[in-house]
N, C-alpha and C positions, 0 to 999 in steps of 0.2 A: 525523410525529415519530419519530426513533429513540428507542426504548427499550432502554437498555443501563446497567445498573449500573456498569460500567467507565467509561463516558462520564458519568455522573452523579458518581462519585467523582473524576474528575480535574478536571471542568468544571462545578461546581455551579450556576454562574450563567449558563451558556449553553445555548441549544436547538439541537438538530440537526434540520433540516427537508430532507425529500428533495422535490426537484420533478422531476417526470417531463415532458420536452419531446418532443412528437411532432409531426414536420414533415409537413404535408399538401402535396400538390400534385396537379395535375389529371393525368390519364392521359398526356398527351402527355410532360409533364416526368418523370413517373415512370419512363417507358420510356428516356428519353435521359439522364437524370442519376442519379448515386448519391446516394440520400438516406438518411442516418443515420436511426436511431431505433429504438427510443425512446433518449433520452439522459437519464441521471440525473445531477442535479446536486445537491449538498448545500450547503444555506445554513446557516452558524453564526451565530445571532443572540443579541446580549446582551439584557439586561433591557429596553433601549431599542428593541430592533429593530434595531440597527445591525449590519451584517455585520462578523463578525470574522475571517472567511477568505477574501477576495475572489479571491485568486489561485490557481487550480487548475492542477496540471500531472499529466502521466501518471506522474511520478515520486513524486508524493505528498508533495512538500516542503512544501506549505501546512500539513500536519499537524505537521511538525516545526517550522514557524515559529509555529504555534498554541501548541504545548507551549512553546516559548521565551517567547512573549509572555504566558503563563499561569504561568510559573516552575514547571513541572513539573519534579519530579526522579526519576532512576531511580539507586537506589543498590543495589539487591539484586535477586535473582530474583522476589521477590514484587512488587515495584513495576514490574519489568519485565513481568511477566505481565499485570498490570492495563493497562499501556499498550498491550501487544500486543492484549488483549480489545478494548480502545477502538477501535485501529486496525481490527481485523476487523470489529466493529460498523459503523464507518462506511463502511468500503470493500466489504465483503463483504456489506452489507445485514443484518447482524445475525447471521449464520451463527455456528455454535458454531466454537471453536478447533479447528484441526486437530490431532490428537493425535500428529501424526508430526513436528509441528514443535517446536523448542527455542528457548529465548532463551540466547545465549551472550555472555558478557562478553569482548570484544576488546580486549586491553590494558587501560590504566585509562581511556581516553576514548571507548571506542566499545561500544555494544551492537548485536548483530546479533539483532533479534526475528522471530520466526517463522521461524527458519533451517530450510530444508528443501531437502535434495538431491533433485534430479528424476531419474528414470530417463534412460537413453540415448534419444535421439530421432534419426531421419534428417533431415539437413539438405541431402542431395542423393542421388543414386543411388548414391554410393559411400562417403559419409562420415557419421558420426552424432557427437552431442555429448552431455555429461552436464553439466547445470548445477545451481547452486544458487540459491535465491532467499530474500531477507530483508529486513527494513526495517532500514537502517542509522541508528542514532541516536548522535550525537556528544554528550558530556556533558563539562562542566567537571570540575575536582577534586571539587567538592561535589555532584556528580551532577546538576546543573542542565542540562536539555535545551538544547543549543545550535543544533541542526539536525537535520533527518532526511530520508531519501529512500529510494525503493524500489530494490533492486539485484537484478540477474540477472546472474550471472557464470558464465563457462565454467569447468568444473573439468577436463574432459577431452575430448580429440578422439580419434577412431580411424577406421580403415578399416571399411566395411561390409560384412560377409561376405567379407573378403579381397579385394574388388573395388577397383579404383583408375580414375582418369581416363583415358579413352583420348587418345593423343597423335597 
């Protein structure tokens, strides 16, 4: 079970349980196929043991759906920080919040939680990009969460060391 003050504060009646799946295969299959593993899946169970977050996506939209279903509000920096902490506990295995990130109110209808600009990285032999990552939460005028999803967005693209593609 995940042990997090933020998860308990936001979802007092739910339990978050991590299940690790390890795929076993004989040696012949192991060398012929790509076998993933271990895979970590999180079950969110209510007091009756019913799954509350059955759909999992790479963009973590299921967390936004869960917040919407549980009527979670983000109205200020403090409530945004609690949601970010819960998100980190759930998807980063309980790791501490990254001190280089911030929570940014974007317009009146969005929060960019865990906003973090990444350094330049090469994407080819002649070009590099700089990106930003965050969890985008849409809220209604009262602060109730409507949806959420992970975002990685390109901020800047430039040639690498003055090189260019050969024509």
